[in-house]
C-alpha positions in Angstrom: 0.0 0.0 0.0 1.3 3.4 -0.9 2.6 5.6 2.1 -0.1 8.3 1.6 -2.9 5.8 1.3 -1.7 4.1 4.5 -1.5 7.5 6.2 -5.0 8.3 5.2 -6.2 5.0 6.5 -4.4 5.5 9.8 -5.8 9.0 10.1 -9.4 7.7 9.6 -8.9 4.9 12.2 -7.5 7.3 14.7 -10.5 9.6 14.2 -12.9 6.8 14.8 -11.0 5.8 18.1 -11.8 9.2 19.6 -14.4 9.4 22.3 -18.1 9.3 21.2 -18.5 12.8 22.5 -16.1 14.3 20.1 -17.2 16.1 17.0 -15.2 13.6 14.8 -17.7 10.9 15.8 -20.8 13.1 15.8 -20.4 14.6 12.4 -19.6 11.2 10.8 -22.7 9.5 12.0 -24.4 10.0 8.7 -24.0 11.9 5.4 -26.6 14.4 6.7 -24.5 15.1 9.8 -21.5 15.6 7.7 -23.4 17.9 5.3 -24.7 19.9 8.2 -21.2 20.5 9.5 -20.0 21.6 6.0 -22.9 24.0 5.6 -22.3 25.7 9.0 -18.6 26.0 8.5 -19.1 27.3 4.9 -21.4 30.0 6.2 -18.9 30.8 9.0 -15.9 31.0 6.6 -17.8 33.4 4.2 -19.4 35.4 7.1 -22.9 34.5 5.9 -25.8 34.4 8.3 -27.3 30.9 8.3 -30.6 30.6 10.1 -31.8 27.4 11.6 -34.7 27.3 9.1 -32.4 27.7 6.2 -30.2 25.0 7.4 -33.2 22.6 7.8 -34.2 23.4 4.3 -30.7 23.0 2.8 -30.0 19.6 4.4 -30.8 17.2 1.5 -32.7 13.9 2.1 -33.3 14.9 5.7 -36.8 15.6 7.0 -37.3 18.9 8.9 -38.0 17.1 12.2 -34.8 15.1 11.8 -32.8 18.2 10.9 -34.1 19.9 14.0 -33.1 17.0 16.2 -29.6 17.0 14.6 -29.2 20.8 15.1 -30.3 20.5 18.7 -28.0 17.7 19.5 -25.1 19.6 17.9 -25.9 22.6 20.1 -26.3 20.4 23.2 -22.9 18.9 22.6 -21.4 22.4 22.3 -20.4 22.2 18.6 -22.8 25.0 17.5 -24.8 27.7 19.3 -27.7 29.8 18.4 -27.7 33.6 18.2 -30.9 35.6 17.9 -31.1 38.1 15.1 -31.2 41.7 16.3 -33.8 42.8 13.8 -36.1 39.8 14.2 -35.9 38.0 17.5 -37.7 34.9 16.0 -34.8 34.3 13.6 -31.9 32.3 15.1 -28.5 32.1 13.4 -26.5 29.0 13.8 -22.8 29.5 14.5 -19.9 27.1 15.3 -18.4 27.3 18.8 -14.7 28.4 19.2 -13.7 24.9 20.3 -15.4 23.3 17.2 -13.7 25.8 14.9 -10.4 24.8 16.4 -11.2 21.1 16.0 -12.3 21.7 12.4 -9.2 23.6 11.5 -7.0 20.9 12.9 -9.0 18.3 11.0 -8.5 20.2 7.7 -4.8 20.7 8.4 -4.3 17.0 9.0 -6.1 16.2 5.8 -4.1 18.7 3.8 -0.9 17.1 5.0 -2.1 13.7 3.9 -2.9 14.9 0.3 -1.8 12.6 -2.5 
């Protein structure tokens, strides 16, 4: 097996050994969880305001009730938090926590270093 392929395999296995409370485990539960993570981090990177309702709508092949459960669980675990819009208190923007941003950046850095 090529060195880079072996490194990627070892990286994946190490990620899956992390505690079940970690973001690595949570966001790899399903394609919808991973998609949710990418949508939130994309909005954060480009300084877009992503509301909870927009996120529920954009998650493909996921019902709105299931999307709501996923978002609530991510918030309960401290990966995301909700911020009320100043102009309309009914709107809630979803934001990544500082600790999750750090974990995500470390994840991307590791993947970048494993590139083929």
